[in-house]
MIMI-813060 format. One record per atom (N, C-alpha, C, CB): atom name; x, y, z. Coordinates in Angstrom, 1 decimal, m for minus. Glycine has a CB too. Layout:
// residues N
NODE atome     px     py     pz
NODE    CA      X      Y      Z
...
// end
This chain:
// residues 88
NODE atome     px     py     pz
NODE     N   62.8   28.2  128.3
NODE    CA   63.8   27.7  127.5
NODE     C   65.2   27.4  128.5
NODE    CB   64.0   28.7  126.3
NODE     N   65.8   26.2  128.2
NODE    CA   66.8   26.0  128.9
NODE     C   68.0   26.9  128.8
NODE    CB   67.1   24.9  128.8
NODE     N   68.8   27.0  129.9
NODE    CA   70.2   28.0  129.6
NODE     C   71.2   27.0  129.9
NODE    CB   70.4   29.5  130.8
NODE     N   72.1   27.0  129.0
NODE    CA   73.2   25.9  128.8
NODE     C   74.4   27.0  128.8
NODE    CB   73.0   24.9  127.3
NODE     N   75.4   26.5  129.9
NODE    CA   76.5   27.3  130.1
NODE     C   77.5   26.3  130.1
NODE    CB   76.4   28.2  131.4
NODE     N   78.6   26.4  129.2
NODE    CA   79.7   25.5  129.0
NODE     C   80.9   26.0  129.7
NODE    CB   80.1   25.3  127.4
NODE     N   81.6   25.5  130.7
NODE    CA   82.8   26.2  131.0
NODE     C   83.9   25.4  130.4
NODE    CB   83.0   26.3  132.6
NODE     N   84.9   26.1  129.8
NODE    CA   85.9   25.5  128.9
NODE     C   87.3   26.2  129.5
NODE    CB   85.5   25.7  127.2
NODE     N   88.3   25.4  128.9
NODE    CA   89.6   26.0  129.0
NODE     C   90.5   26.0  128.1
NODE    CB   90.3   25.6  129.9
NODE     N   91.5   26.8  127.7
NODE    CA   92.3   26.9  126.5
NODE     C   93.2   25.5  126.3
NODE    CB   93.1   28.3  126.7
NODE     N   93.5   24.8  127.6
NODE    CA   94.2   23.7  127.4
NODE     C   93.6   22.3  127.5
NODE    CB   95.2   23.7  128.2
NODE     N   92.2   22.4  127.4
NODE    CA   91.3   21.3  127.4
NODE     C   91.2   20.8  126.1
NODE    CB   90.1   21.6  127.8
NODE     N   91.6   19.4  126.3
NODE    CA   91.5   18.5  125.0
NODE     C   90.2   18.0  124.5
NODE    CB   92.2   17.4  125.2
NODE     N   89.3   18.0  125.6
NODE    CA   87.8   17.5  125.2
NODE     C   86.9   18.5  125.0
NODE    CB   87.1   16.8  126.1
NODE     N   87.2   19.9  125.3
NODE    CA   86.4   21.0  125.2
NODE     C   85.9   21.2  123.7
NODE    CB   87.0   22.1  125.7
NODE     N   86.6   21.2  122.8
NODE    CA   86.0   21.0  121.4
NODE     C   84.9   20.2  121.1
NODE    CB   87.0   20.6  120.5
NODE     N   85.2   19.0  121.8
NODE    CA   84.0   17.9  121.4
NODE     C   82.6   18.4  122.1
NODE    CB   84.5   16.3  122.1
NODE     N   82.8   18.9  123.3
NODE    CA   81.5   19.4  124.2
NODE     C   81.1   20.6  123.2
NODE    CB   81.9   20.0  126.0
NODE     N   81.9   21.4  123.0
NODE    CA   81.4   22.6  122.2
NODE     C   80.6   22.1  121.1
NODE    CB   82.5   23.5  121.6
NODE     N   81.1   21.2  120.0
NODE    CA   80.5   20.8  119.0
NODE     C   79.2   20.1  119.3
NODE    CB   81.4   20.1  118.2
NODE     N   79.1   19.2  120.4
NODE    CA   77.8   18.6  120.8
NODE     C   76.7   19.6  121.0
NODE    CB   78.1   17.8  122.1
NODE     N   77.0   20.6  121.8
NODE    CA   76.0   21.5  122.0
NODE     C   75.6   22.5  121.0
NODE    CB   76.3   22.0  122.9
NODE     N   76.5   22.6  120.1
NODE    CA   76.2   23.4  118.7
NODE     C   75.4   22.7  117.9
NODE    CB   77.4   23.7  117.9
NODE     N   75.6   21.4  117.8
NODE    CA   74.7   20.4  117.0
NODE     C   73.4   20.4  117.8
NODE    CB   75.4   18.8  117.0
NODE     N   73.2   20.3  119.0
NODE    CA   72.0   20.2  119.7
NODE     C   71.1   21.5  119.4
NODE    CB   72.2   19.9  121.1
NODE     N   71.8   22.6  119.3
NODE    CA   71.1   24.0  119.1
NODE     C   70.3   23.9  117.7
NODE    CB   72.2   25.2  119.0
NODE     N   70.7   23.1  116.7
NODE    CA   70.0   22.9  115.5
NODE     C   68.6   22.4  115.7
NODE    CB   70.9   22.0  114.5
NODE     N   68.5   21.4  116.7
NODE    CA   67.4   20.6  116.9
NODE     C   66.6   21.2  118.0
NODE    CB   67.7   19.3  117.2
NODE     N   67.0   21.9  119.2
NODE    CA   66.3   22.3  120.3
NODE     C   66.6   23.8  120.4
NODE    CB   66.6   21.4  121.6
NODE     N   65.8   24.6  120.9
NODE    CA   65.8   25.9  121.3
NODE     C   66.2   26.0  122.8
NODE    CB   64.3   26.5  121.0
NODE     N   67.6   26.6  123.0
NODE    CA   68.0   26.9  124.2
NODE     C   69.1   27.8  124.0
NODE    CB   68.4   25.6  125.0
NODE     N   69.4   28.7  125.2
NODE    CA   70.4   29.7  125.2
NODE     C   71.6   29.1  125.6
NODE    CB   70.0   30.8  126.0
NODE     N   72.8   29.3  124.8
NODE    CA   74.1   28.9  125.0
NODE     C   75.0   29.7  125.2
NODE    CB   74.6   28.3  124.2
NODE     N   75.9   29.5  126.2
NODE    CA   77.1   30.4  126.2
NODE     C   78.3   29.5  126.6
NODE    CB   77.0   31.8  127.1
NODE     N   79.4   30.1  126.2
NODE    CA   80.8   29.3  126.6
NODE     C   81.3   30.3  127.3
NODE    CB   81.9   28.8  125.4
NODE     N   82.0   29.8  128.6
NODE    CA   82.9   30.7  129.4
NODE     C   84.1   30.0  129.8
NODE    CB   82.3   31.3  130.8
NODE     N   85.4   30.8  129.3
NODE    CA   86.6   30.4  129.8
NODE     C   86.9   30.4  131.3
NODE    CB   87.4   31.2  129.2
NODE     N   87.4   29.3  131.9
NODE    CA   87.4   29.2  133.3
NODE     C   88.8   30.2  133.6
NODE    CB   87.6   27.5  134.0
NODE     N   89.6   30.6  132.8
NODE    CA   90.8   31.3  133.0
NODE     C   90.5   32.8  133.4
NODE    CB   91.7   31.1  131.7
NODE     N   89.0   33.1  132.9
NODE    CA   88.7   34.5  133.0
NODE     C   88.1   34.7  134.4
NODE    CB   87.8   35.1  131.9
NODE     N   87.9   36.2  135.0
NODE    CA   87.4   36.3  136.0
NODE     C   85.9   35.7  136.2
NODE    CB   87.5   37.6  136.1
NODE     N   85.2   35.8  135.2
NODE    CA   83.9   35.5  135.2
NODE     C   83.8   34.0  135.2
NODE    CB   83.2   36.0  134.0
NODE     N   84.8   33.3  134.5
NODE    CA   84.9   31.9  134.6
NODE     C   85.3   31.2  136.0
NODE    CB   85.7   31.6  133.7
NODE     N   86.3   32.0  136.7
NODE    CA   86.6   31.6  137.9
NODE     C   85.5   31.6  139.0
NODE    CB   87.8   32.2  138.2
NODE     N   84.6   32.8  138.7
NODE    CA   83.8   32.7  139.8
NODE     C   82.6   31.7  139.6
NODE    CB   83.3   34.1  140.0
NODE     N   82.4   31.3  138.3
NODE    CA   81.4   30.3  138.1
NODE     C   82.1   29.0  138.5
NODE    CB   80.8   30.3  136.7
NODE     N   83.2   28.8  138.3
NODE    CA   83.9   27.4  138.5
NODE     C   83.8   27.3  140.2
NODE    CB   85.8   27.4  137.8
NODE     N   84.3   28.4  140.9
NODE    CA   84.2   28.2  142.2
NODE     C   82.7   28.1  142.7
NODE    CB   84.9   29.4  142.9
NODE     N   81.8   28.8  142.2
NODE    CA   80.2   28.9  142.7
NODE     C   79.8   27.2  142.6
NODE    CB   79.1   30.0  141.6
NODE     N   80.3   26.6  141.4
NODE    CA   79.8   25.4  141.4
NODE     C   80.8   24.2  141.6
NODE    CB   79.0   25.2  140.3
NODE     N   81.8   24.5  142.3
NODE    CA   82.9   23.6  142.7
NODE     C   83.3   22.8  141.4
NODE    CB   82.4   22.6  143.9
NODE     N   83.5   23.4  140.4
NODE    CA   84.0   22.7  138.9
NODE     C   85.6   22.8  139.2
NODE    CB   83.5   23.8  137.2
NODE     N   86.0   21.6  139.0
NODE    CA   87.6   21.3  139.0
NODE     C   88.1   20.8  137.7
NODE    CB   88.1   20.3  140.2
NODE     N   87.3   20.5  136.8
NODE    CA   87.7   20.1  135.6
NODE     C   86.8   20.6  134.3
NODE    CB   87.7   18.7  135.6
NODE     N   87.5   20.7  133.2
NODE    CA   86.6   21.1  131.8
NODE     C   86.7   20.0  130.9
NODE    CB   87.3   22.5  131.0
NODE     N   85.7   19.8  130.2
NODE    CA   84.5   20.7  130.0
NODE     C   83.5   20.5  131.1
NODE    CB   83.9   20.3  128.7
NODE     N   82.6   21.6  131.6
NODE    CA   81.8   21.4  132.6
NODE     C   80.4   22.1  132.3
NODE    CB   82.5   21.9  133.9
NODE     N   79.3   21.2  132.2
NODE    CA   78.0   21.9  131.6
NODE     C   77.1   22.2  132.8
NODE    CB   77.3   21.1  130.5
NODE     N   76.6   23.5  132.8
NODE    CA   75.7   23.9  133.8
NODE     C   74.3   24.2  133.1
NODE    CB   76.1   25.2  134.6
NODE     N   73.3   23.6  133.6
NODE    CA   71.9   23.7  132.9
NODE     C   71.1   24.4  133.9
NODE    CB   71.2   22.4  132.6
NODE     N   70.6   25.6  133.6
NODE    CA   69.8   26.5  134.3
NODE     C   70.3   26.5  135.8
NODE    CB   68.4   26.0  134.3
NODE     N   71.6   26.8  135.8
NODE    CA   72.3   27.2  137.2
NODE     C   72.6   25.9  137.9
NODE    CB   71.3   28.1  138.2
NODE     N   72.6   24.8  137.3
NODE    CA   72.9   23.6  138.2
NODE     C   74.1   22.9  137.2
NODE    CB   71.4   22.5  138.6
NODE     N   75.0   22.4  138.1
NODE    CA   76.2   21.5  137.5
NODE     C   75.5   20.2  136.9
NODE    CB   77.2   21.0  138.7
NODE     N   75.5   20.0  135.7
NODE    CA   74.9   19.0  135.1
NODE     C   75.9   17.7  134.6
NODE    CB   74.1   19.6  133.9
NODE     N   77.0   18.2  133.9
NODE    CA   77.8   17.4  133.3
NODE     C   79.3   17.9  133.5
NODE    CB   77.4   17.2  132.0
NODE     N   80.2   16.9  133.9
NODE    CA   81.7   17.1  133.9
NODE     C   82.2   16.2  132.8
NODE    CB   82.3   16.6  135.4
NODE     N   83.0   16.7  131.9
NODE    CA   83.5   15.9  130.7
NODE     C   82.5   16.2  129.5
NODE    CB   83.6   14.4  131.0
NODE     N   82.7   15.6  128.5
NODE    CA   81.7   15.5  127.4
NODE     C   80.6   14.5  127.6
NODE    CB   82.5   15.2  126.0
NODE     N   79.3   15.0  127.6
NODE    CA   78.1   14.3  127.9
NODE     C   77.9   13.5  126.7
NODE    CB   76.9   15.3  128.3
NODE     N   77.6   12.3  126.7
NODE    CA   76.9   11.5  125.6
NODE     C   75.7   12.4  125.0
NODE    CB   76.3   10.0  126.3
NODE     N   75.6   12.1  123.7
NODE    CA   74.5   12.9  122.9
NODE     C   73.2   12.5  123.5
NODE    CB   74.5   12.6  121.3
NODE     N   72.9   11.4  123.9
NODE    CA   71.5   10.8  124.5
NODE     C   71.2   11.4  125.9
NODE    CB   71.5    9.1  124.5
NODE     N   72.5   11.6  126.7
NODE    CA   72.3   12.1  128.0
NODE     C   72.2   13.6  127.8
NODE    CB   73.5   11.6  128.9
NODE     N   72.7   14.2  127.0
NODE    CA   72.5   15.7  126.9
NODE     C   71.0   16.0  126.3
NODE    CB   73.7   16.3  126.0
NODE     N   70.6   15.2  125.3
NODE    CA   69.2   15.3  125.0
NODE     C   68.2   15.2  126.1
NODE    CB   69.0   14.4  124.0
NODE     N   68.4   14.2  126.8
NODE    CA   67.6   13.8  127.9
NODE     C   67.6   15.0  128.9
NODE    CB   68.2   12.5  128.5
NODE     N   68.7   15.7  129.4
NODE    CA   68.8   16.8  130.3
NODE     C   68.0   17.9  129.6
NODE    CB   70.3   17.2  130.6
NODE     N   68.3   18.1  128.2
NODE    CA   67.5   19.3  127.8
NODE     C   65.9   19.0  127.8
NODE    CB   68.1   19.7  126.4
NODE     N   65.4   17.8  127.4
NODE    CA   64.0   17.4  127.2
NODE     C   63.6   17.7  128.8
NODE    CB   63.7   15.8  126.6
NODE     N   64.2   17.2  129.7
NODE    CA   63.6   17.5  131.1
NODE     C   63.4   18.8  131.5
NODE    CB   64.3   17.0  132.0
NODE     N   64.2   19.8  131.0
NODE    CA   64.1   21.0  131.3
NODE     C   62.9   21.8  130.5
NODE    CB   65.4   21.6  131.1
NODE     N   62.7   21.1  129.1
NODE    CA   61.8   21.8  128.4
NODE     C   60.3   21.5  128.5
NODE    CB   62.2   21.6  127.3
NODE     N   60.3   20.4  129.4
NODE    CA   58.6   19.9  129.7
NODE     C   57.9   21.2  130.3
NODE    CB   58.4   18.5  130.9
NODE     N   56.5   21.4  129.8
NODE    CA   55.9   22.4  130.7
NODE     C   55.6   21.9  132.1
NODE    CB   54.7   22.7  130.1
NODE     N   55.6   22.8  132.9
NODE    CA   55.2   22.3  134.3
NODE     C   53.8   22.3  134.6
NODE    CB   55.7   23.2  135.3
NODE     N   53.6   21.2  135.2
NODE    CA   52.2   20.8  135.7
NODE     C   51.7   21.4  136.9
NODE    CB   52.1   19.4  136.1
NODE     N   50.5   21.7  136.9
NODE    CA   49.9   22.2  138.4
NODE     C   49.3   23.5  137.9
NODE    CB   51.2   22.5  139.7
// end
């Protein structure tokens, strides 16, 4: 199951759209989801680790995947790639 982490900030105008997108996708797909405010110590550590300089930023399975609000199609594609069973 993919792990989605959304870095947000209180002054971010686009963050509500990103939150809404991921919450809508949770209805259709199974993944863990967490929002982290980058003004908190945890958020600062994550932003520094992933070199995030703008919000919203989406981290999927520990990898920075999107800066800004992803298009729904792009977000779904990223989820589906993580949901495929591994071959071998």
